[in-house]
Every structure is written in structure tokens, then in C-alpha cells.
A tleap script that builds the chain and sets N, CA, C and O, in Angstrom:
source leaprc.protein.ff14SB
mol = sequence {
  NMET ASN PHE SER GLU ILE SER GLU ASN PRO
  LEU VAL PHE LEU SER TRP VAL THR ALA LEU
  GLY LEU PHE LEU SER LEU THR GLU ALA THR
  LEU LYS ILE LYS PHE GLU LYS ILE SER SER
  MET GLN LYS ARG GLN GLU LEU ILE ASN SER
  LEU TYR PRO LYS CILE
}
set mol.1.N position { 197.431 -33.126 101.808 }
set mol.1.CA position { 198.661 -33.475 101.123 }
set mol.1.C position { 199.838 -32.944 101.935 }
set mol.1.O position { 199.823 -31.805 102.403 }
set mol.2.N position { 200.822 -33.758 102.088 }
set mol.2.CA position { 202.000 -33.389 102.855 }
set mol.2.C position { 203.044 -32.820 101.894 }
set mol.2.O position { 203.661 -33.559 101.126 }
set mol.3.N position { 203.235 -31.492 101.946 }
set mol.3.CA position { 204.149 -30.848 101.015 }
set mol.3.C position { 205.615 -31.063 101.376 }
set mol.3.O position { 206.492 -30.775 100.562 }
set mol.4.N position { 205.895 -31.551 102.549 }
set mol.4.CA position { 207.286 -31.793 102.924 }
set mol.4.C position { 207.872 -32.964 102.137 }
set mol.4.O position { 209.091 -33.066 101.999 }
set mol.5.N position { 207.026 -33.836 101.625 }
set mol.5.CA position { 207.515 -34.981 100.848 }
set mol.5.C position { 207.974 -34.565 99.453 }
set mol.5.O position { 208.772 -35.267 98.832 }
set mol.6.N position { 207.481 -33.437 98.958 }
set mol.6.CA position { 207.843 -33.011 97.609 }
set mol.6.C position { 209.326 -32.673 97.537 }
set mol.6.O position { 209.996 -33.027 96.567 }
set mol.7.N position { 209.838 -31.998 98.548 }
set mol.7.CA position { 211.258 -31.626 98.520 }
set mol.7.C position { 212.164 -32.848 98.610 }
set mol.7.O position { 213.323 -32.789 98.199 }
set mol.8.N position { 211.656 -33.947 99.139 }
set mol.8.CA position { 212.464 -35.161 99.251 }
set mol.8.C position { 212.579 -35.883 97.911 }
set mol.8.O position { 213.539 -36.619 97.681 }
set mol.9.N position { 211.612 -35.676 97.037 }
set mol.9.CA position { 211.642 -36.345 95.741 }
set mol.9.C position { 211.541 -35.296 94.637 }
set mol.9.O position { 210.437 -34.913 94.249 }
set mol.10.N position { 212.676 -34.831 94.128 }
set mol.10.CA position { 212.649 -33.772 93.119 }
set mol.10.C position { 212.029 -34.217 91.791 }
set mol.10.O position { 211.565 -33.384 91.013 }
set mol.11.N position { 212.020 -35.511 91.535 }
set mol.11.CA position { 211.430 -36.003 90.285 }
set mol.11.C position { 209.929 -35.726 90.248 }
set mol.11.O position { 209.393 -35.365 89.200 }
set mol.12.N position { 209.255 -35.889 91.368 }
set mol.12.CA position { 207.824 -35.606 91.442 }
set mol.12.C position { 207.579 -34.114 91.236 }
set mol.12.O position { 206.666 -33.725 90.508 }
set mol.13.N position { 208.390 -33.286 91.875 }
set mol.13.CA position { 208.250 -31.837 91.740 }
set mol.13.C position { 208.464 -31.411 90.289 }
set mol.13.O position { 207.681 -30.627 89.753 }
set mol.14.N position { 209.516 -31.921 89.652 }
set mol.14.CA position { 209.792 -31.571 88.259 }
set mol.14.C position { 208.684 -32.060 87.338 }
set mol.14.O position { 208.362 -31.395 86.353 }
set mol.15.N position { 208.104 -33.200 87.641 }
set mol.15.CA position { 206.996 -33.709 86.832 }
set mol.15.C position { 205.791 -32.783 86.921 }
set mol.15.O position { 205.147 -32.504 85.910 }
set mol.16.N position { 205.483 -32.308 88.117 }
set mol.16.CA position { 204.359 -31.369 88.289 }
set mol.16.C position { 204.625 -30.058 87.573 }
set mol.16.O position { 203.733 -29.517 86.920 }
set mol.17.N position { 205.826 -29.547 87.686 }
set mol.17.CA position { 206.174 -28.289 87.018 }
set mol.17.C position { 206.093 -28.450 85.505 }
set mol.17.O position { 205.591 -27.569 84.808 }
set mol.18.N position { 206.583 -29.568 85.002 }
set mol.18.CA position { 206.535 -29.832 83.570 }
set mol.18.C position { 205.097 -29.957 83.085 }
set mol.18.O position { 204.747 -29.410 82.040 }
set mol.19.N position { 204.266 -30.669 83.830 }
set mol.19.CA position { 202.862 -30.830 83.446 }
set mol.19.C position { 202.137 -29.491 83.458 }
set mol.19.O position { 201.353 -29.202 82.554 }
set mol.20.N position { 202.391 -28.682 84.462 }
set mol.20.CA position { 201.771 -27.363 84.538 }
set mol.20.C position { 202.231 -26.484 83.373 }
set mol.20.O position { 201.415 -25.801 82.753 }
set mol.21.N position { 203.506 -26.497 83.080 }
set mol.21.CA position { 204.040 -25.721 81.954 }
set mol.21.C position { 203.462 -26.165 80.631 }
set mol.21.O position { 203.154 -25.332 79.779 }
set mol.22.N position { 203.311 -27.464 80.444 }
set mol.22.CA position { 202.727 -27.986 79.211 }
set mol.22.C position { 201.278 -27.546 79.074 }
set mol.22.O position { 200.847 -27.146 77.993 }
set mol.23.N position { 200.535 -27.617 80.154 }
set mol.23.CA position { 199.140 -27.194 80.134 }
set mol.23.C position { 199.022 -25.705 79.796 }
set mol.23.O position { 198.189 -25.318 78.975 }
set mol.24.N position { 199.843 -24.881 80.420 }
set mol.24.CA position { 199.803 -23.446 80.136 }
set mol.24.C position { 200.201 -23.144 78.696 }
set mol.24.O position { 199.613 -22.272 78.056 }
set mol.25.N position { 201.181 -23.850 78.196 }
set mol.25.CA position { 201.635 -23.644 76.824 }
set mol.25.C position { 200.550 -24.024 75.823 }
set mol.25.O position { 200.314 -23.297 74.858 }
set mol.26.N position { 199.897 -25.148 76.044 }
set mol.26.CA position { 198.824 -25.570 75.147 }
set mol.26.C position { 197.643 -24.610 75.194 }
set mol.26.O position { 197.028 -24.327 74.165 }
set mol.27.N position { 197.325 -24.110 76.377 }
set mol.27.CA position { 196.238 -23.144 76.511 }
set mol.27.C position { 196.572 -21.854 75.772 }
set mol.27.O position { 195.729 -21.301 75.065 }
set mol.28.N position { 197.791 -21.381 75.936 }
set mol.28.CA position { 198.212 -20.152 75.257 }
set mol.28.C position { 198.167 -20.328 73.741 }
set mol.28.O position { 197.693 -19.443 73.028 }
set mol.29.N position { 198.652 -21.455 73.249 }
set mol.29.CA position { 198.651 -21.702 71.805 }
set mol.29.C position { 197.233 -21.769 71.257 }
set mol.29.O position { 196.957 -21.235 70.183 }
set mol.30.N position { 196.339 -22.416 71.983 }
set mol.30.CA position { 194.952 -22.513 71.543 }
set mol.30.C position { 194.302 -21.137 71.452 }
set mol.30.O position { 193.633 -20.825 70.467 }
set mol.31.N position { 194.498 -20.320 72.476 }
set mol.31.CA position { 193.925 -18.972 72.464 }
set mol.31.C position { 194.531 -18.122 71.352 }
set mol.31.O position { 193.824 -17.353 70.700 }
set mol.32.N position { 195.815 -18.256 71.138 }
set mol.32.CA position { 196.478 -17.477 70.091 }
set mol.32.C position { 195.937 -17.854 68.716 }
set mol.32.O position { 195.703 -16.978 67.884 }
set mol.33.N position { 195.739 -19.130 68.471 }
set mol.33.CA position { 195.193 -19.581 67.189 }
set mol.33.C position { 193.780 -19.051 66.990 }
set mol.33.O position { 193.432 -18.610 65.895 }
set mol.34.N position { 192.959 -19.091 68.041 }
set mol.34.CA position { 191.590 -18.595 67.928 }
set mol.34.C position { 191.571 -17.104 67.628 }
set mol.34.O position { 190.815 -16.659 66.764 }
set mol.35.N position { 192.399 -16.316 68.335 }
set mol.35.CA position { 192.427 -14.875 68.107 }
set mol.35.C position { 192.965 -14.534 66.718 }
set mol.35.O position { 192.480 -13.596 66.084 }
set mol.36.N position { 193.954 -15.278 66.239 }
set mol.36.CA position { 194.477 -15.046 64.894 }
set mol.36.C position { 193.422 -15.362 63.837 }
set mol.36.O position { 193.321 -14.662 62.830 }
set mol.37.N position { 192.640 -16.412 64.063 }
set mol.37.CA position { 191.584 -16.767 63.120 }
set mol.37.C position { 190.517 -15.676 63.073 }
set mol.37.O position { 190.057 -15.304 61.994 }
set mol.38.N position { 190.125 -15.165 64.234 }
set mol.38.CA position { 189.128 -14.088 64.287 }
set mol.38.C position { 189.669 -12.839 63.601 }
set mol.38.O position { 188.952 -12.183 62.845 }
set mol.39.N position { 190.920 -12.511 63.862 }
set mol.39.CA position { 191.542 -11.333 63.256 }
set mol.39.C position { 191.617 -11.481 61.738 }
set mol.39.O position { 191.359 -10.528 61.004 }
set mol.40.N position { 191.965 -12.658 61.281 }
set mol.40.CA position { 192.056 -12.909 59.846 }
set mol.40.C position { 190.686 -12.766 59.181 }
set mol.40.O position { 190.578 -12.213 58.087 }
set mol.41.N position { 189.654 -13.260 59.837 }
set mol.41.CA position { 188.311 -13.145 59.272 }
set mol.41.C position { 187.876 -11.687 59.207 }
set mol.41.O position { 187.235 -11.278 58.239 }
set mol.42.N position { 188.217 -10.891 60.230 }
set mol.42.CA position { 187.858 -9.474 60.230 }
set mol.42.C position { 188.594 -8.724 59.122 }
set mol.42.O position { 188.001 -7.885 58.445 }
set mol.43.N position { 189.879 -9.018 58.931 }
set mol.43.CA position { 190.650 -8.371 57.872 }
set mol.43.C position { 190.094 -8.744 56.499 }
set mol.43.O position { 190.006 -7.894 55.613 }
set mol.44.N position { 189.724 -9.994 56.322 }
set mol.44.CA position { 189.154 -10.444 55.063 }
set mol.44.C position { 187.838 -9.723 54.782 }
set mol.44.O position { 187.579 -9.305 53.654 }
set mol.45.N position { 187.017 -9.582 55.809 }
set mol.45.CA position { 185.735 -8.899 55.642 }
set mol.45.C position { 185.942 -7.423 55.303 }
set mol.45.O position { 185.222 -6.877 54.467 }
set mol.46.N position { 186.915 -6.772 55.941 }
set mol.46.CA position { 187.212 -5.378 55.630 }
set mol.46.C position { 187.697 -5.226 54.192 }
set mol.46.O position { 187.331 -4.269 53.511 }
set mol.47.N position { 188.517 -6.165 53.729 }
set mol.47.CA position { 189.003 -6.118 52.349 }
set mol.47.C position { 187.853 -6.295 51.370 }
set mol.47.O position { 187.769 -5.577 50.373 }
set mol.48.N position { 186.974 -7.237 51.643 }
set mol.48.CA position { 185.808 -7.453 50.772 }
set mol.48.C position { 184.932 -6.211 50.750 }
set mol.48.O position { 184.454 -5.805 49.691 }
set mol.49.N position { 184.717 -5.604 51.919 }
set mol.49.CA position { 183.888 -4.397 51.981 }
set mol.49.C position { 184.528 -3.230 51.235 }
set mol.49.O position { 183.820 -2.404 50.660 }
set mol.50.N position { 185.851 -3.153 51.238 }
set mol.50.CA position { 186.499 -2.058 50.499 }
set mol.50.C position { 186.458 -2.292 48.998 }
set mol.50.O position { 186.438 -1.334 48.226 }
set mol.51.N position { 186.447 -3.543 48.575 }
set mol.51.CA position { 186.375 -3.843 47.144 }
set mol.51.C position { 184.958 -3.702 46.598 }
set mol.51.O position { 184.763 -3.283 45.457 }
set mol.52.N position { 183.998 -4.045 47.400 }
set mol.52.CA position { 182.604 -3.993 46.983 }
set mol.52.C position { 181.829 -3.106 47.949 }
set mol.52.O position { 181.119 -3.612 48.818 }
set mol.53.N position { 181.959 -1.786 47.807 }
set mol.53.CA position { 181.250 -0.897 48.735 }
set mol.53.C position { 179.751 -0.938 48.500 }
set mol.53.O position { 179.285 -1.154 47.382 }
set mol.54.N position { 179.012 -0.729 49.567 }
set mol.54.CA position { 177.554 -0.696 49.454 }
set mol.54.C position { 177.129 0.644 48.867 }
set mol.54.O position { 177.659 1.695 49.227 }
set mol.55.N position { 176.180 0.585 47.972 }
set mol.55.CA position { 175.721 1.809 47.301 }
set mol.55.C position { 174.461 2.318 47.960 }
set mol.55.O position { 173.916 3.339 47.542 }
savepdb mol mol.pdb
quit
């Protein structure tokens, strides 16, 4: 790939930057949702265990 052509066409460069940013943003959001779901399940389990202790 000839990288000297990218500087000649800023629209192509901006498109690549935008696509990369969108991909990173979607990846971050997906991971954040998964971690929040896991955290919520752990908190729920701790609450249940505190309400109904094992004898």
C-alpha cells in the first residue's frame, strides 16, 4: 500500500479514522456492558446470601 496517497486525499484518511474510532467505541461499550452485567449478578448474589444465610 502506498501511504503517500493518503495525504493527497484527506477524505479517505478521515474515513479510516472514523471507522477505527467507531470500532473502538463499539468494542468498549460491549465490554463495559458485559462487566456491568457480571458485577450486577455478583451484587445480587451477595444480597441474596446476606438475606438467606446458610445454617
